[in-house]
N, C-alpha and C positions, 0 to 999 in steps of 0.2 A: 504494500500500500504506500502510495506516495502522497506527500503533503505539499500543497502549493500555497504560497503566500501571495497576497495581492498588496502591492504598495499603495498607500493612501495618496490620492492626488491632492495637490495643493493649488490654490489659485496663484497665478503669476503676480509678481510684485507690481506690475503695471496696472493691475485691476481690470483687465480686459473682460474677464468673466463676470464682473460685478454688474448687477442690473442698473445701477446708477453710475454713469461714467465719472471717473475721477480726472483730475488734471493730467496725470500721466497717461491715462487712456486716451484722452483727447489729443495730447501731444503725439502719441504713437500713431493715432489715426491721421493726423495732419501730416506727419512725416511720411507716412505710407502714401497718402494721396499726392503729396508733392513729388515723391520719388516716381510714382506712376506717371504723373503729368510730365515730368522732365525726361523720362526714359521711353515712353511709348508715343511715337510721333502721331499716330492716329487719334489719340486722346486730345491732343492740342487742336488738331483740325476739327474734330467733332465739337469741342468747346467753342471755338471761334465761329464755326458755321451755325451752331445752335443759337448762340447769343446774337449773331448777326441777323438770322432769320426772325428771331423773336422780336428784336427791336424794329426791324424793317416792317414786319407784318403789323406791328402796333402803330408805327409812325405814319404809314401810308394812309390808312383810313382817318387817323386823327388830323393829318394835314388837309385832307380833302374836306372833312367836316368843318374844320376851322376856316378854310377858305370860303366855303359856301355860306357860313354864317357871316363872315366878314363882308362878303359881296351883297347879301340880301338884307341883312339887318344893320350891320355896322361894326366897327372895330371894338367898341365898348362891349357889345353883346358877345363878340367872339372871345375876348379876354375873360369876361365874366363866366362864360360857359367853360373855358379852360380851367379857371380857378375852382369852379364848382365840381368839375370832374376830378380834379386833383384832390380836393378835400374828401370827396366821396370814396376815392380809391384809398386814401390814407385811413379813413374810418373803416373801410372794409378789411384792410390789412390788420388793423388793430383788433377788429372783431374776430378775425380768423386765428389770431395768435393763441397758442395753447396757454391755459392757466398755469401759473407756477405751482410746482408740486411742493407740498409742505412735508417735511420729514415726519415720520411716525414718532409718536411720543414714546420715549424709552423710560422704563421704570427706574426710579432712583433707588439706589441701595441706601439703607440706613446704616450709618456707621456709629 
């Protein structure tokens, strides 16, 4: 009969297995992404093209709408519309932000 022992696994010092990321886990993730971005050429192209298309697809209709309002109503209405849309976008982003997580209460030991 043979006996096998299983070594206990421990979490790494960087805290990557922890459900709440720590500073060292965030740093490790950032270093990993930066290394990937610098070493894989297609990642850079994908990032540039994605951001370019996203900005372009948003700027084209916005410019057309701004020009139409400027021509038909006037410059004050066009800038007012732009400000109103910017404020509504900011409010929407704030509303979509996740609520901060509060740490669970830990029982205090009586000494």
